[in-house]
C-alpha positions in Angstrom: 0.0 0.0 0.0 1.3 3.4 -0.9 0.9 6.2 1.6 0.3 9.9 0.9 3.4 12.2 1.1 3.3 15.1 3.5 4.4 18.4 2.1 3.9 22.1 2.5 1.9 24.3 0.1 4.2 26.5 -2.0 1.9 29.2 -3.2 -1.4 30.9 -2.2 -4.3 28.9 -3.7 -8.0 29.1 -3.1 -10.3 26.1 -3.4 -14.1 25.9 -3.4 -15.2 23.1 -1.1 -18.1 20.9 -2.0 -19.4 17.4 -1.3 -20.2 14.5 -3.5 -21.9 11.3 -2.1 -20.7 12.2 1.4 -17.1 12.9 0.4 -15.7 16.4 0.9 -13.8 17.8 -2.1 -12.2 21.1 -3.2 -11.4 22.4 -6.6 -9.3 25.5 -7.6 -11.5 28.6 -7.6 -9.9 29.8 -10.8 -11.3 26.8 -12.7 -14.9 27.4 -11.5 -16.9 29.8 -13.7 -20.1 29.7 -11.6 -22.4 27.7 -9.3 -26.0 26.9 -10.2 -28.2 26.5 -7.1 -31.6 26.4 -9.0 -31.3 22.8 -10.1 -33.9 21.4 -12.6 -36.2 18.8 -11.4 -35.4 15.5 -13.0 -37.5 12.3 -12.8 -34.4 10.2 -12.1 -31.9 12.1 -9.9 -29.2 9.6 -11.0 -29.5 10.6 -14.7 -27.5 13.4 -16.0 -29.1 16.1 -18.1 -28.3 19.8 -18.4 -28.5 23.1 -16.5 -29.2 26.6 -17.7 -26.3 29.0 -17.1 -26.1 32.5 -18.6 -28.5 31.8 -21.4 -26.9 28.4 -22.3 -27.7 24.8 -21.7 -24.6 23.2 -20.1 -24.2 19.4 -20.0 -24.6 18.1 -16.5 -22.4 15.2 -15.2 -22.8 13.2 -12.0 -20.1 14.2 -9.4 -19.6 10.5 -8.4 -18.6 9.6 -11.9 -16.4 12.7 -12.5 -14.4 12.5 -9.3 -14.5 8.7 -8.8 -15.5 9.1 -5.1 -18.6 8.9 -2.9 -21.6 6.8 -3.2 -24.7 7.4 -5.2 -27.1 8.5 -2.5 -30.2 8.9 -4.7 -30.6 12.5 -3.5 -31.4 15.3 -5.9 -28.2 17.4 -6.3 -28.5 20.8 -4.6 -26.0 22.5 -6.8 -23.9 22.3 -9.9 -20.4 23.6 -10.4 -19.7 25.1 -13.8 -16.2 24.4 -14.9 -14.3 25.6 -18.0 -12.3 23.0 -19.8 -10.6 24.6 -22.8 -13.2 26.7 -24.5 -16.1 24.5 -23.3 -18.2 24.7 -20.2 -19.6 21.7 -18.3 -21.5 21.3 -15.1 -20.9 18.8 -12.3 -23.8 17.9 -9.9 -22.8 18.1 -6.3 -24.6 17.6 -3.0 -23.6 21.1 -1.8 -21.0 23.8 -2.4 -19.8 25.5 0.7 -16.8 27.6 1.8 -13.6 28.7 0.2 -10.5 27.0 1.5 -7.3 29.0 1.2 -3.9 27.3 1.2 -1.0 29.5 2.0 2.8 28.7 1.8 3.7 26.5 4.7 0.2 24.9 5.1 0.4 21.1 5.3 -1.2 19.0 2.6 -0.8 15.4 1.6 -0.1 14.3 -2.0 -1.1 10.8 -3.2 1.7 8.9 -5.1 1.0 8.1 -8.8 -0.7 4.8 -9.4 0.0 4.3 -13.1 -2.2 5.4 -16.0 -5.5 5.2 -14.0 -4.2 7.9 -11.6 -3.9 10.5 -14.4 -7.7 10.7 -14.8 -8.3 14.5 -14.4 -11.1 14.3 -11.8 -9.5 11.9 -9.3 -8.2 13.4 -6.1 -4.5 14.1 -6.1 -4.2 14.8 -2.4 -5.9 16.1 0.6 -5.8 18.5 3.5 -7.0 17.9 7.0 -10.0 20.0 8.1 -11.2 19.1 11.6 -11.5 15.3 11.8 -12.2 14.7 8.1 -10.1 15.1 5.0 -10.9 17.4 2.1 -9.8 15.8 -1.1 -8.1 18.1 -3.7 -9.0 17.8 -7.3 -7.9 19.6 -10.5 -10.0 19.9 -13.6 
């Protein structure tokens, strides 16, 4: 079993914290274009659809599938995070979006070691920070 490596943050970075299937995650604020809190009613909460954002329909993906964490809880997602990937926008359904986490130089974080090609999937957590008694997993998109 490979353990996470402890290291210090090198630069100031802000992350938006959110949860997916009971797992706390955080993504860089500069990658998030917006947050949709008026989620459309869908007959099946486990089926992806789209959300309306600034006059456009944005494809909606399930957070459990994008981040490869959490359990499908059957709940209707409360929010969607709008991310930019290249020139395209996409939305990820999340249970909630909460506070901003700011890492400053010297703050402790833990980086997961590479696990071959499967680890390079963009949504998988690359590390975590401790917040209270629970980890907040860090993701890059």
